[in-house]
Structures are given as C-alpha cells and as structure tokens.
ZAMARGU-4260 file (C-alpha; in steps of 0.2 Angstrom, whole numbers, plus 5000, padded with zeros to 4 digits):
<rodrens>
0) 5334/5280/5564 | 5350/5287/5569 | 5344/5308/5571 | 5358/5320/5564 | 5361/5335/5572
5) 5355/5353/5565 | 5368/5363/5557 | 5369/5379/5569 | 5382/5394/5568 | 5383/5410/5573
10) 5387/5427/5560 | 5393/5439/5569 | 5393/5459/5560 | 5399/5474/5559 | 5386/5486/5549
15) 5391/5503/5542 | 5379/5512/5556 | 5374/5526/5541 | 5369/5512/5532 | 5359/5502/5547
20) 5341/5504/5546 | 5341/5502/5528 | 5352/5484/5531 | 5337/5479/5546 | 5325/5480/5534
25) 5332/5470/5518 | 5337/5458/5535 | 5318/5457/5541 | 5313/5453/5523 | 5327/5440/5521
30) 5324/5429/5538 | 5304/5431/5535 | 5305/5425/5519 | 5318/5409/5524 | 5309/5404/5537
35) 5291/5405/5531 | 5298/5398/5513 | 5312/5385/5518 | 5307/5370/5526 | 5325/5365/5530
40) 5325/5383/5540 | 5323/5378/5557 | 5327/5392/5565 | 5334/5412/5560 | 5336/5423/5575
45) 5346/5439/5572 | 5349/5453/5590 | 5362/5469/5589 | 5372/5472/5603 | 5362/5488/5617
50) 5380/5497/5618 | 5382/5496/5596 | 5367/5492/5586 | 5381/5492/5569 | 5384/5475/5577
55) 5374/5459/5574 | 5372/5442/5577 | 5363/5433/5570 | 5360/5413/5576 | 5356/5402/5561
60) 5349/5385/5565 | 5347/5374/5548 | 5340/5353/5545 | 5357/5350/5542 | 5369/5353/5526
65) 5359/5352/5511 | 5346/5363/5517 | 5359/5375/5521 | 5367/5375/5504 | 5349/5379/5497
70) 5345/5392/5509 | 5362/5396/5499 | 5353/5396/5481 | 5336/5403/5484 | 5332/5420/5477
75) 5330/5429/5492 | 5345/5424/5500 | 5352/5430/5482 | 5345/5447/5483 | 5351/5449/5503
80) 5369/5447/5499 | 5369/5458/5484 | 5358/5474/5493 | 5368/5472/5505 | 5386/5470/5501
85) 5391/5486/5504 | 5384/5488/5521 | 5395/5477/5527 | 5408/5479/5534 | 5414/5464/5543
90) 5408/5446/5542 | 5410/5432/5552 | 5405/5415/5554 | 5404/5404/5567 | 5401/5384/5568
95) 5394/5380/5582 | 5389/5361/5591 | 5371/5361/5596 | 5373/5357/5615 | 5351/5361/5620
100) 5339/5370/5606 | 5323/5372/5612 | 5309/5384/5606 | 5290/5387/5611 | 5281/5387/5594
105) 5280/5407/5588 | 5286/5413/5605 | 5302/5421/5599 | 5294/5428/5582 | 5298/5448/5584
110) 5293/5463/5580
</rodrens>
C-alpha cells in the first residue's frame, strides 16, 4: 500500500489589533473543535509574531485533500469564517511540502 503525504499549508494572517482578543478566542475554539471532531485534521497550530502579535501563522496538516475539503464544510469552520471575516486584514495560504513531521502525542497541546 502506498502512503500519500498529508496536505500541509501555512496560513499567514494579519488581524485588526483592536479585535485581536476576540479573534484569538474564536480561533482557539475552531482549532479545538477541528482537532477533536475531525479524524482528517492531523494538526492545527497557531503562533503569533513576538514583535507583532496581530501577525499570526497557522500550521495546518490534513490527512489528504478530501479531509481538507471536508474541514471547510464543517459547521465550526463556517462559524469561525463568518465571525472573523471583518477581523482579518489579510490572509495568505502557502502550500507546503512535508519533509519531516513529528510530534509527541499531546506534547503540543497548549494552553
């Protein structure tokens, strides 16, 4: 059996600083729901630039293209997109090629 590489992308966002706290709350809820309820969502991790907390990067790892497309149709993702649309000043999606992906089970769960 041939194993296909997961779909990996980086989402680079700039958020309206006045709405940053609300955005981060909604993002955390969406990530939690996605990882907990979608088997095809292998990992979602968000980080902010130390010198510019309104500039976020999200590492997204899905089992495959079908898992990503299913994710886009979920109620929790659609809610997140609708409620954050006016908060996001820019969004750039960068397709990535997996090279080496490893994590200890639960080691990246924060907060």
